[in-house]
N, C-alpha and C positions, 0 to 999 in steps of 0.2 A: 506697375501701374502704368495705366492710361492717361493722357495727358487729361481727359475729362473724369477722373475718376477724385475731384478735391469735390466734396459735399459742400462744402461751405461757398465755394464759389460758384455751383449750380445752384445751390438757394438765391445766391445772389442776383444772379443771370434772372431766373424767374421772378424775383421781386421786381427786377429793372425793369423786363417786360410790362409790370402790373402797374409802371410809373413811379415806382420805390427805387431811385437807380442810388439813391445817397451811400448806400453799404459797397456798392459795386463799385463805385469811383472813387470811395477812400481806399478799397481795396489796392483798386489800378494805382492811386495816387504812391501811395505808401510802401508798393512793393515793384515799381515800374525802374527804380536802379536812376535814375535820373532827378538832379542833373548827374551827370556822371559821362564815361566815355561809351558806355554799353547799355543799351535799355536790356529791361527783360522780356527778352525775344519768349522765351519760354510761357510765361504767364500769357501773353500775347496771342501764342497759339492755344494755348488753351480757351480762351473766351473766344478766339474761332472758333475751335471745334464746337462749342455750345453753342455759338450762332448758327453753324452749321447743320446742327440736331433740332433747330426750332421746327416746332410742329409748323404745321401750312398756315393752321389758324391762326397764329401768333408771328409770321412773316412780317406783317406790315408793323407789329409795335416793334419790331427789333430791327426793323429799317428806321422807323422815326428815330429808336436810341440810337443807333450808329448815325442818322442825319445829323442829329442833336450833335454826340461825338466831333464829327468832322466841320462842322462849320458855325458850332456857336460854343461860346464859353459853358462850362458845367454851371448850374445852378448854386452848387457852393464857389464858396473864393478857393485859388489853387493860382499856382504859379504856371509861369510859360512853360518849363518843361512837364508840367500834368497837362495841360491841353494840349502839347505834343503828342503825349503818350496816348492820351484818348483818341484825340484823330487817329493815329496810325495804327491803333487797336480797331480802328473804326474800319479802316481801310482793308487789313486783313480779311476783318469780320464780313465783310462786304462780299469778297472773294469767296469765303466759305459759303454764303449764302448761294452764290450764283454758280457754284461749282455743283448743288445739289438740282439746280434745274433751273432752266431759263425764266429772266426774270428781268424786265428792262430796268426798274427802280435799282434793283442792286448793280445791273450795269453800269448805270449811271453815275450812281454813288461813288463805286471803285475807278470810273470816268474822273471825275470830279478831284478824285485824290490825287491823278497822277502829274496835275498842275498846280498841287499844291505848295506855298512858299517854303514848307519844311523837309528836308532830305529825308527825315525817315519815315516821314506819313508818304511821302512817293515811295520808298525803297519798300514799305510795307503792301503798299498797291501791288507794286510788280509781283511782288511776295503771294500776294493774295490770287491774281492772275495766275501763279503757276499752279494753285491750286485747282483752278477752274481747267488748265491745259491737262494736268494729269487725270482729270474725271471726265472732260468730254473736247479731246483737243479740236475737233471742228468747231464748237461755239466757243472756246477760247481762241480761235484764230481769227473769228469773225472780230471778237473784239480788239482783238491786236492789234488786226487789220487798219480797222478805223482810229486807232490811237496814233500810227503811221501818219495818218494825215490830218492830225490834229495841233501839229507843231512841236518842237525839240524837247520838249519837257514829257509830254505823252509818248511820244518817240522814244525817249530812252527808257520811258518804262516797258514799253513793248520790248526791246532790245535786253532789257536786266530779265523780264519775263521767260521770255525764251533762249536763253543765255546759261539755260540750268543743266548739268549732264547728265542728273538722273533722269530727266524728261529725254532725252535725246539719244537712248538705246533705241527709240522707237525709228527706225529708218526713214520715215512719212513724216516723224515730227521735225528728224533732224535736216531733212530738206527744204520742211517749210520754215523752220527755225532760220534755217540760212538764208531764205528769201526774204524773211523782215529785217536780217542784218544788213544785207546786200541794198536793202530800201533805203533804210536807216543811215548808211552810207553814202548813198547817192542825193539823199534829201541836206545833207550837212555838206558835203562839197558842192551843190548846187547855190547856196548861200556865197553873196557876195561879199568878200575879205572883210568887209568892214562890220557886216551882222554877223559873222561866225565869234566877232568878239565879243558878244553878252552873252549874258552868265547864262541863259538856257540852251543855244550851242554849243559852251565849254561843255556843260554839263552832259549831255548828247556823245560829244568827243569822248569824254573820261570814258564812260559805257563802253564807248567802241573800241575801245583802245585795251581792253579784255576778252569783249563778246568776239570777236571776229576767231579768236584765236580757240574760243568755247566751239563755235559752229563746223570752223575747219575740222577740228581733231575726229568731232562728229560724222560729219560726211567729206573727206577728205577730196575723192575725185569732185566737185564743184567748189567747195572751200578752200583747198590752197590756191588755187588761181584767183581768187578775192585777192589772197593775200599779196600773191607774188604781182598783181596789178596795182597794188596800191604801194607797195616797194617800189616801183617802177615812176609811179606817176611823177608829173613835176611839181604836182598839189600840195606844200609842205603839210596840209594838215592830213593828207592822205598817207604820206609817208611818215606821220607823224606814230597814227595808228596802227602801220604795217610794224613800226620799230618797236611799240608798246607791247604787242601782241607776241614777235618773234622771240620775246625774253619769256616768255610763259614756257613754262617745263613740258605741259600737256603737248607741247608741238617737238619734242626733243625724238618721237620715233620718224618724224619728217623731216630731220634736219639735211640728209641727204639731198630731199628732193627741194628743200627751199634754201639750198647754197646760193642759187641764183638771186635769190630775192634780197638775201644779206650782203651780197657782192654791189648788186644796187644802189644799197641804200647809202654803202660804205663811200660810194662814188657819188654820191648828191650832195 
């Protein structure tokens, strides 16, 4: 069974495009698994699949619906967890729309989600971008590079989007992903120490704590030197990023090459 083979969900999506969104929103609210530790990502992807298959003459209707979910409370009463889930589904679905063909409105919606106050929304914005990168790396990287220049939270989404091993089997995309992550590292380390303590830069740092190893494993020729330079840096955040990444199992094949980086950290 494919993710989009749920006829009731497909019917509810169609009704929502016609302005009758209550049934779909009730389904998403009741099956979101929120509040709780894990949202229902399978359901979110099913809705995103439906969004991505929206006929061209209904894309504007889909974007209006997703815009409302992201930026406004639904017309029915609901708790904050419900609103967050709808917004997160909107972010993922905007990526699905953008993965089909270029669309400034879908790109703007996805970009707005990268700066959302709610972490699940930001997370599914990055996942939505992974759909775009899988379908059209050139188009996706154009948006990702714009995110890098838009501040720490969009930069974090850029990092999370490209740090996906399944995408990085393509050598060209692996090289581009390394450039994205390297740029984000430089952006973080260029901030004054006092600014790095703010929430958004800390979120970016947290993402870099795993993403560097992802891109280094995919492109070790250029990626391992990045890890080595971070480990040897006098900057405490650079060393923290190196230390976190050097614990990842994905780097075990390069243990001998990275012995010097571990030694540098042990002497810091």
